[in-house]
C-alpha positions in Angstrom: -7.5 25.8 -35.1 -7.7 26.5 -31.3 -10.3 24.7 -29.3 -12.0 28.0 -28.5 -12.4 28.8 -32.2 -13.6 25.3 -32.8 -16.0 25.7 -29.9 -17.5 28.8 -31.5 -17.5 27.5 -35.1 -19.2 24.2 -34.2 -22.1 26.1 -32.5 -20.9 25.1 -28.9 -21.0 28.7 -27.8 -24.6 29.1 -29.1 -25.7 26.0 -27.3 -23.9 27.0 -24.1 -25.5 30.5 -24.3 -29.0 29.1 -24.8 -28.5 26.6 -21.8 -27.2 29.6 -19.8 -30.4 31.6 -20.6 -32.5 28.7 -19.7 -30.7 28.3 -16.4 -31.4 32.0 -15.7 -35.1 31.5 -16.3 -35.1 28.4 -14.1 -33.2 30.2 -11.3 -35.7 33.1 -11.6 -38.7 30.7 -11.3 -36.9 28.8 -8.5 -36.3 32.0 -6.5 -39.8 33.2 -7.0 -41.4 30.0 -5.9 -39.5 27.2 -4.3 -36.9 29.4 -2.4 -39.0 32.4 -1.7 -39.6 31.5 1.9 -35.8 31.1 2.4 -35.0 34.3 0.6 -37.5 36.2 2.7 -35.6 35.2 5.8 -32.6 37.3 4.8 -32.6 41.1 4.6 -33.1 42.0 1.0 -32.8 38.4 0.0 -35.5 38.5 -2.7 -34.2 41.7 -4.1 -30.6 40.4 -4.3 -31.9 37.2 -6.1 -33.9 39.4 -8.6 -30.7 41.4 -9.4 -28.8 38.2 -9.9 -31.4 36.8 -12.3 -31.7 40.1 -14.2 -28.0 40.3 -14.8 -27.8 36.6 -15.6 -30.6 36.9 -18.3 -29.4 40.1 -19.8 -25.9 38.7 -20.3 -27.2 35.3 -21.5 -29.0 37.1 -24.3 -25.8 39.2 -25.1 -23.9 35.9 -25.1 -26.3 34.4 -27.7 -25.9 37.4 -30.0 -22.1 37.4 -29.6 -21.8 33.6 -30.1 -23.4 34.0 -33.5 -20.7 36.4 -34.6 -17.2 35.6 -35.8 -14.0 36.9 -34.7 -11.5 36.8 -31.9 -12.8 39.8 -30.1 -16.2 38.3 -29.9 -14.8 35.1 -28.4 -13.0 37.2 -25.8 -16.1 39.3 -25.1 -18.2 36.1 -24.8 -15.8 34.5 -22.3 -15.7 37.7 -20.2 -19.5 37.9 -20.2 -19.7 34.3 -19.2 -17.1 34.6 -16.4 -18.7 37.9 -15.2 -22.0 36.3 -15.0 -20.6 33.4 -13.0 -18.8 35.8 -10.6 -21.5 38.5 -10.4 -24.8 36.6 -10.5 -23.3 33.5 -8.9 -22.0 35.3 -5.9 -25.4 37.0 -5.5 -27.3 33.7 -5.7 -25.1 32.3 -3.0 -25.3 35.4 -0.9 -29.1 35.8 -1.1 -30.1 32.1 -0.8 -27.4 30.6 1.3 -26.1 33.6 3.3 -22.5 33.0 2.1 -21.1 36.4 3.0 -17.6 35.3 1.9 -18.9 35.6 -1.7 -19.3 39.4 -1.3 -15.9 40.3 -2.7 -16.5 38.1 -5.7 -19.5 40.2 -6.9 -17.4 43.3 -7.9 -14.9 41.1 -9.7 -17.7 39.6 -11.7 -18.9 43.1 -12.4 -15.4 44.1 -13.7 -15.4 41.1 -16.1 -18.8 42.1 -17.4 -17.7 45.7 -18.0 -14.6 44.3 -19.7 -16.8 42.2 -21.9 -18.9 45.2 -22.9 -15.7 47.2 -23.4 -14.4 44.6 -25.8 -17.6 44.7 -27.8 -17.4 48.5 -27.9 -13.8 48.4 -29.1 -14.4 45.5 -31.5 -15.4 47.6 -34.6 -11.8 49.0 -34.6 -9.9 45.8 -33.9 -9.0 43.2 -36.5 -11.2 40.2 -36.6 -9.2 36.9 -36.8 
């Protein structure tokens, strides 16, 4: 059994997904309170942070649902959603809070990974689950 399959079957993916969602809630609160003055110093800083949190939370919920399902396609989709959230939301967090403009090119790559994850989920009903 592969480590990825074992990770899912042991409930690891569910736990990571729940922690991922909790991190999204925490980052949302952090941006709304602790870092709000910092975010307001940057043009559109608050709006970019909100977008990052929204995508983070939506995809964390999707990851929770996918983690509870079996099959290789779901494991692939889960990994793409996780990587996409890291790339998309993570780059937006860095851009809005820290002004790291070098992260700008990472955002669309994260978006592509998110789209690929959703594509796998759309295709999953016609692929063999293993």
